[in-house]
C-alpha positions in Angstrom: 100.5 152.7 107.2 101.4 156.1 105.6 104.0 157.0 108.2 105.5 153.5 107.9 105.7 154.4 104.3 107.8 157.7 104.9 110.3 155.7 107.8 110.7 152.8 105.4 110.7 154.4 101.7 111.6 152.1 98.4 114.5 151.9 97.1 115.5 154.2 94.4 117.7 154.0 91.2 121.4 154.8 91.8 121.6 157.7 89.9 117.8 158.9 89.4 119.2 162.1 87.5 119.9 160.0 84.3 116.5 158.6 84.0 113.2 160.1 83.2 110.3 161.3 85.7 108.2 158.7 84.4 110.7 155.7 84.9 111.6 156.9 88.1 108.0 156.7 89.6 107.5 153.8 87.6 110.5 151.8 89.6 109.5 153.6 92.9 106.2 152.3 92.4 107.3 148.4 91.5 109.4 148.5 94.8 107.2 149.7 97.6 108.1 147.3 100.4 104.3 147.7 101.9 102.5 144.9 100.0 99.2 146.7 100.9 100.2 149.9 99.3 102.1 147.9 96.2 100.5 148.5 93.3 99.1 145.3 91.6 99.9 144.2 87.7 96.7 145.8 86.3 97.7 149.1 87.9 101.4 149.1 86.5 100.1 148.5 83.2 98.1 151.6 83.1 101.3 153.6 84.0 102.2 156.4 81.8 105.9 155.1 81.8 104.4 151.4 79.9 101.4 152.9 77.9 104.2 155.1 76.1 105.5 151.6 74.9 102.4 151.0 72.6 102.7 150.4 68.8 106.7 150.3 69.5 106.8 146.7 70.5 108.9 145.5 67.8 111.4 148.4 67.7 111.8 148.1 71.5 112.3 144.4 71.1 115.4 144.5 68.7 116.9 147.4 70.9 116.8 144.9 74.1 118.1 142.1 71.9 121.3 144.2 70.9 121.6 145.3 74.4 121.3 141.6 75.9 124.0 140.9 73.0 126.3 143.6 73.9 126.3 143.2 77.6 126.9 139.2 77.0 130.2 140.2 75.1 131.4 142.6 77.9 130.6 140.0 80.4 132.8 137.4 78.5 135.5 140.0 78.2 135.3 140.7 81.9 135.4 137.1 82.7 138.4 136.4 80.8 140.2 139.3 82.1 139.5 138.2 85.6 140.4 134.7 84.7 143.8 136.0 83.5 144.2 138.2 86.7 143.9 135.3 88.5 146.4 132.8 86.9 148.9 135.4 86.8 148.5 136.5 90.1 146.8 133.5 92.2 144.8 136.1 93.8 142.6 133.5 95.7 140.4 136.3 97.2 140.0 138.0 93.5 138.6 134.6 92.5 136.3 133.9 95.5 134.6 137.6 94.8 134.1 136.7 91.0 132.8 133.1 91.5 131.4 132.1 94.7 129.3 135.3 95.6 127.1 134.5 92.7 124.0 133.9 94.9 121.5 133.4 91.8 123.2 131.0 89.1 120.6 132.0 86.6 122.7 134.8 86.3 126.1 133.1 85.4 127.3 133.4 81.5 128.0 129.5 81.3 125.0 127.2 82.9 126.5 123.8 82.7 126.5 120.7 85.3 130.3 121.5 86.3 129.9 125.3 86.8 126.9 124.7 89.0 128.5 122.0 91.0 131.5 124.1 91.3 129.6 127.3 92.6 127.4 125.3 95.0 130.7 123.3 96.4 132.3 126.7 97.0 129.8 128.4 98.8 129.3 125.2 100.8 132.7 125.2 102.4 132.0 128.7 103.5 128.6 127.7 105.2 126.5 129.3 102.4 124.3 126.4 101.9 121.5 128.5 100.0 121.7 129.1 96.2 119.2 130.5 94.0 118.4 129.4 90.8 115.6 132.0 89.2 112.6 131.1 91.2 114.1 127.9 92.5 116.2 127.8 96.0 119.1 125.0 96.0 119.3 124.2 99.8 122.6 121.5 100.5 122.2 120.1 103.8 125.0 121.0 106.3 124.5 117.7 108.5 124.8 120.1 111.6 123.0 123.0 113.4 123.5 126.7 112.1 122.7 129.6 113.6 120.6 131.1 110.6 117.1 130.5 111.7 116.7 133.0 115.0 113.9 135.4 115.3 116.6 138.1 113.9 116.8 136.2 110.9 113.2 135.8 110.7 112.8 139.4 110.7 115.3 140.2 108.2 113.3 138.5 105.5 110.0 139.8 105.9 108.5 142.3 102.9 111.9 142.9 101.7 113.0 142.3 97.9 114.8 139.0 97.6 118.2 140.6 96.3 118.5 142.7 99.8 119.4 139.7 102.0 121.3 136.2 101.0 119.5 133.6 99.8 117.2 131.7 102.5 114.5 129.3 103.0 112.9 132.3 105.0 112.7 134.2 101.7 111.0 131.4 99.9 108.2 131.9 102.6 107.9 135.1 102.1 107.6 135.7 98.5 104.8 132.8 98.7 103.2 134.7 101.3 103.5 138.2 99.8 102.4 136.8 96.5 99.2 135.1 98.0 98.4 138.3 99.8 99.0 140.7 96.7 97.2 139.0 94.0 94.8 137.0 96.2 95.9 133.6 94.7 96.9 130.4 96.1 100.4 129.6 96.2 102.5 126.0 96.5 106.0 125.4 97.7 107.4 121.7 96.3 110.2 120.3 98.1 112.0 118.2 96.3 115.4 116.1 96.9 117.1 112.4 97.2 116.6 110.9 100.6 118.6 112.7 103.6 118.5 116.0 101.5 117.0 117.9 104.3 113.4 117.9 103.1 111.6 117.2 106.4 113.7 120.1 107.9 113.1 122.6 105.1 109.3 121.8 105.6 109.5 122.7 109.4 111.3 126.1 108.7 108.8 126.9 106.0 106.0 126.3 108.5 107.9 128.3 111.4 108.2 131.4 109.0 104.7 131.2 107.3 103.3 131.4 111.1 105.4 134.4 111.7 104.2 136.0 108.7 100.6 135.0 109.5 100.4 136.5 112.9 98.0 133.7 114.4 95.0 135.7 116.5 96.2 133.5 119.1 99.3 131.9 120.4 97.7 128.4 120.9 96.7 128.1 117.4 100.2 129.0 116.1 101.4 126.4 118.6 99.1 123.7 117.3 100.4 124.4 113.7 103.8 124.3 114.9 103.4 120.8 116.3 101.2 119.3 113.3 104.7 118.2 111.8 106.2 116.6 114.7 103.1 114.7 115.5 102.9 113.1 112.0 106.5 112.5 111.3 107.0 110.4 114.4 104.1 108.2 112.9 104.9 108.5 109.3 109.2 108.7 109.4 111.7 105.9 110.1 115.4 105.2 110.3 117.0 104.2 107.0 120.3 103.2 105.9 120.7 106.6 104.5 118.5 108.9 107.0 117.8 108.4 110.4 114.7 110.4 110.1 113.7 109.7 106.6 109.9 110.4 105.6 108.0 107.3 104.7 105.0 109.0 103.1 103.8 112.1 101.3 102.9 115.2 103.1 101.0 118.1 101.7 100.3 120.5 104.4 98.0 123.6 103.5 98.3 126.8 105.9 95.0 128.5 105.4 94.9 132.3 105.7 92.3 134.9 105.7 92.3 137.5 102.7 94.4 140.1 104.9 96.9 137.3 105.6 96.3 136.2 109.0 96.9 132.5 109.8 93.2 130.8 110.5 94.0 126.9 110.3 95.9 124.1 108.5 95.1 121.1 106.8 97.3 118.2 105.9 96.7 115.2 103.2 99.0 111.7 103.2 99.9 109.6 100.5 101.6 106.7 99.9 102.4 105.7 103.8 105.0 103.0 103.5 102.7 100.2 105.5 105.2 97.3 104.6 107.5 98.7 107.0 105.2 97.6 109.9 105.9 94.2 109.4 109.2 94.1 107.7 112.4 96.2 107.5 115.2 95.7 105.4 118.8 95.3 106.8 119.8 98.0 109.6 116.7 99.7 109.4 114.0 100.1 111.8 110.1 100.4 112.1 108.3 103.6 112.3 109.5 105.7 115.3 106.2 105.8 117.5 106.7 102.1 117.9 110.0 102.4 119.7 108.8 105.8 121.5 105.3 104.1 122.7 107.7 100.9 124.2 109.9 103.0 126.1 107.6 105.3 127.4 105.0 102.9 128.7 108.3 101.0 130.2 109.2 104.2 132.0 105.5 104.6 133.3 105.2 100.9 134.2 102.3 100.5 132.0 103.6 97.9 129.4 101.5 95.0 131.3 98.6 97.4 130.9 99.2 97.1 126.9 99.9 93.4 127.1 103.7 94.3 126.2 106.5 91.9 127.4 109.0 93.7 129.1 111.9 90.9 128.0 111.0 89.5 125.0 111.3 91.6 121.8 108.0 91.5 119.7 108.4 90.2 116.3 107.7 93.5 114.5 110.5 95.3 115.8 113.0 92.5 116.1 116.5 93.2 114.4 119.9 91.2 115.5 121.3 94.7 116.2 118.5 95.9 118.6 117.8 94.6 122.2 114.5 95.2 123.8 116.2 96.1 127.3 118.9 98.3 126.4 118.3 99.5 123.2 114.8 100.2 123.3 113.3 100.2 126.9 116.0 102.0 128.1 116.6 104.8 125.4 116.5 108.2 127.1 115.8 109.8 124.0 113.1 107.4 123.0 111.2 108.3 126.6 111.3 112.3 125.9 110.1 111.8 122.6 107.0 109.6 123.7 106.5 112.8 126.2 106.8 115.1 123.4 104.4 113.0 121.1 101.6 113.1 123.9 102.2 116.7 124.6 101.4 117.3 120.6 98.4 115.1 121.1 97.1 116.9 124.1 97.8 120.6 122.8 96.3 119.9 119.5 93.2 118.8 121.0 93.3 115.1 121.1 91.1 113.8 124.3 92.8 111.1 126.9 90.3 108.8 125.5 91.4 109.0 122.0 94.9 108.9 123.3 94.4 105.6 125.2 92.5 104.1 122.0 96.1 105.1 119.9 98.2 103.5 122.3 96.1 100.4 122.3 95.8 100.2 118.4 99.9 100.1 118.2 100.0 97.8 121.2 97.8 95.3 119.1 99.6 95.8 116.3 103.0 94.8 117.8 101.1 91.7 119.6 99.7 90.8 116.3 103.1 90.1 115.0 103.7 87.4 117.6 100.6 85.4 116.6 101.7 82.1 115.5 100.2 79.4 113.2 100.4 75.8 113.4 99.4 73.4 110.3 96.2 70.9 111.4 95.3 68.2 109.2 91.3 68.4 108.4 88.8 65.7 107.9 88.7 66.9 104.3 92.4 66.4 103.7 92.8 69.9 103.1 95.6 72.1 104.6 94.3 74.3 107.6 95.7 76.2 110.2 95.3 77.1 113.8 96.7 79.4 116.2 99.0 77.8 118.4 99.6 80.5 121.1 96.0 81.4 122.5 97.2 83.9 125.1 98.6 86.1 122.5 95.6 86.0 120.5 93.5 86.9 123.4 95.9 90.0 124.1 95.2 91.3 120.4 91.3 90.9 120.8 91.2 92.3 124.2 93.4 95.4 123.0 90.9 95.7 120.0 88.1 95.4 121.8 86.8 92.3 119.8 86.1 88.8 120.5 88.8 86.3 120.4 86.7 83.5 118.1 86.0 86.3 115.5 89.5 87.2 115.3 90.9 83.9 115.0 88.0 82.9 112.3 89.0 86.1 110.3 92.8 85.3 110.5 92.5 81.5 109.6 89.5 81.1 107.1 88.4 83.4 104.3 85.0 83.7 102.3 84.4 82.6 98.8 81.2 83.5 96.6 80.5 81.3 94.2 77.0 81.0 92.3 75.2 83.5 94.9 76.6 81.0 97.7 79.2 82.0 100.4 81.7 79.3 100.8 84.3 79.4 103.8 87.4 77.8 103.2 90.5 77.3 105.3 94.0 79.1 105.2 97.1 77.5 105.1 99.7 78.5 107.4 101.6 80.5 104.8 98.0 82.2 103.7 97.2 82.7 107.5 100.6 84.7 108.3 100.2 87.0 105.0 96.5 87.8 106.1 97.9 88.5 110.0 100.4 90.9 108.4 97.8 92.4 106.2 95.8 93.1 109.2 98.8 94.7 110.8 99.3 97.0 107.9 95.5 97.8 107.2 95.4 98.4 110.9 98.3 100.9 110.8 97.3 102.5 107.9 93.8 103.3 109.1 95.2 104.8 112.3 97.4 107.0 110.6 94.9 108.1 108.1 92.4 108.6 111.3 95.0 110.7 113.0 95.6 113.3 110.2 91.5 113.4 109.3 91.4 114.3 113.4 94.4 116.9 113.2 92.3 118.3 110.1 89.2 118.8 112.1 90.8 120.2 115.0 92.8 122.8 113.1 89.8 123.4 110.8 89.4 127.3 110.6 86.3 128.5 112.4 83.4 129.3 109.9 83.6 132.6 108.7 81.3 135.3 107.0 80.3 134.6 103.4 82.3 137.1 102.0 85.5 135.6 103.6 88.0 134.4 101.3 90.4 132.0 102.6 93.5 131.7 101.0 96.0 128.9 101.0 99.8 128.0 101.0 100.3 124.4 100.7 103.9 122.6 101.2 104.9 119.6 99.5 107.2 117.1 101.3 107.6 113.6 100.1 109.5 110.9 101.0 112.9 111.2 98.7 114.4 109.5 95.6 116.2 106.3 96.6 118.0 103.6 94.4 118.7 100.2 96.8 119.9 97.2 94.8 116.3 95.9 95.4 113.5 98.9 95.7 110.2 98.2 97.3 106.7 98.6 95.4 106.5 102.0 97.7 109.7 103.1 96.8 109.0 102.7 93.2 105.8 104.8 93.5 107.6 107.7 95.4 110.5 107.4 92.8 108.0 107.9 89.9 106.4 110.7 91.8 109.7 112.4 92.2 110.7 111.8 88.7 107.3 113.6 88.3 108.2 116.9 90.0 111.3 116.4 88.1 109.2 116.9 85.0 107.2 119.6 86.4 110.4 121.8 87.0 111.7 120.7 83.6 108.4 122.2 82.1 108.5 125.3 84.4 112.6 126.2 84.0 112.6 125.2 79.6 109.8 124.0 78.1 107.0 126.8 79.4 110.0 129.6 79.1 111.3 128.6 75.5 107.4 128.1 74.3 107.0 131.9 75.4 109.9 133.1 73.6 108.6 131.4 70.2 105.1 132.6 70.7 106.5 136.3 71.3 109.1 135.5 68.6 112.1 136.6 70.6 115.5 135.7 69.2 116.7 133.5 72.0 119.0 130.4 71.6 117.5 127.3 72.5 118.9 125.2 75.6 119.1 121.4 75.4 118.0 119.4 78.3 117.5 115.8 79.2 113.6 115.2 79.2 112.1 112.6 81.4 109.0 112.0 79.9 109.7 108.8 78.2 110.5 107.4 81.5 107.4 108.1 82.7 105.3 107.2 80.0 106.9 103.9 80.3 105.4 103.5 83.9 102.3 105.7 84.0 100.7 105.7 80.1 97.6 103.9 79.5 96.4 101.4 78.5 100.1 99.8 78.1 102.1 101.6 81.0 103.8 99.0 83.6 101.4 100.5 86.3 98.6 99.8 83.7 99.6 96.5 83.6 99.9 95.6 86.8 96.7 97.0 87.4 95.2 94.7 85.0 96.9 91.4 85.8 96.0 91.8 89.5 92.3 91.7 88.3 92.7 87.9 87.1 92.2 85.3 90.3 95.6 82.9 88.7 97.6 85.9 87.8 101.3 85.5 89.4 104.8 87.2 89.1 105.6 84.9 85.7 102.3 86.1 84.2 103.2 89.8 84.8 106.7 89.3 83.3 105.1 87.8 80.4 102.7 90.8 80.1 105.6 93.2 80.1 107.7 91.3 77.6 104.8 91.5 75.3 104.9 95.4 75.9 108.9 95.4 75.1 108.0 93.5 72.0 104.8 95.9 70.8 107.3 99.1 71.5 110.2 98.0 69.2 107.8 96.8 66.8 106.7 100.5 66.8 109.8 102.2 66.7 
């Protein structure tokens, strides 16, 4: 370690002779590159340079305020001068040097919406897709493959200060990793943005860099962790109007490390899976990727009949006027390749062949379930009753689920009501039976998805360690993006609210907490006006009068309808107006 420090010394001040020995030594210790040798904050607070500040805080604070004001004035003069030169001479290169090369927008003199978007636009046009804003990295999706994620780039961003290289997602991974090891504290990286912004790809790149930094003890573990995202995305992602590979669930991936920074495992938590997509997709949208992959893959292996799937008729849950089973699904080379890749992911992570067969059977049973049809039957009690009109499909579903067909039929066409301690069996109408069938399909897929995630977690759980060994975590949150359609689904409403909550956290982090700290320390700083989305969150999340609380309450009443919910919302509106 000592020799490494000699070969790779920390950077020094540009003109050390202008500064005292104490200050030079303090800066040297602050920027030691080797995080194992770098002193922590408590050590630095005991440094002679810092200790001499005692009892001079107010004086130094005033001097700093004066210095900041002076620098801002100089900066404005320089900015005006550069603009005058640019206007007079039309010097395009000079203009680029002054504005486009700003890698951290927090350093700008003027920070408004137009200035930010202009800088991002200028950088984007020059293939600079990453820009910092303080602790935040803005990534603008280039919608093409860029040669900036090679092993050479990966090495560039390991253990160096942030300003040493251009802004990059690998730098975010490195900051999180070094902070975790240096301060022995868990870290979290939140990825936010609209649908199609590139969040899923960013999550992949973060995992890729963190596995390099974590130097897994064996390549098998490293390979498993890298494949986790691919596997869950095959089941949780789908093609939408905006994005061909849109995450339709919230994913929180937690990578686990030893106290010395070696990656030892991973764990996933999944939220808000858009199960309604299983039974219905909006115009020009598709079902979850895995349904197309499995159909093409099983057809290629001549196994469709084994899983009771047709080679000529498109299942109802996949039916789309723009998609035909033969040319568009069964013959799709990409789907076949993806099926092979998903199967390989299952095997490498550690799923058995028996488990793999069960997954295929459940997926096939869901596709078959959509084709179960009901017909109305007049019963002796003159009440609506339904029966299954295509018994062969019912037999196929029951066979794939390894249950009796008569039990499945009863579950779909009847329901139980408990009244005064007695259980009464009532018949389902055709409409009710159809709703029950779709609910069963959604529940099956949701349970399958959760089982796969839990199985991954058990297979990637760290080996038992000594009692003294501390596990540290870096979490990566990747949720499906904010979207605003003419008609939003309930799932999209929920995820939009989640995105608003993340936005609220950013606002707190950037503005509220920082400005509160200025006030507490009596720093004379100009307060920045910003738009607070707290009232919007309160509208949905406040208890007991928020929209979601009202929905929960109304759902408990047996006779509740859409109209009664609207009535409750109108009452809420009147109360709010009266309160105001």
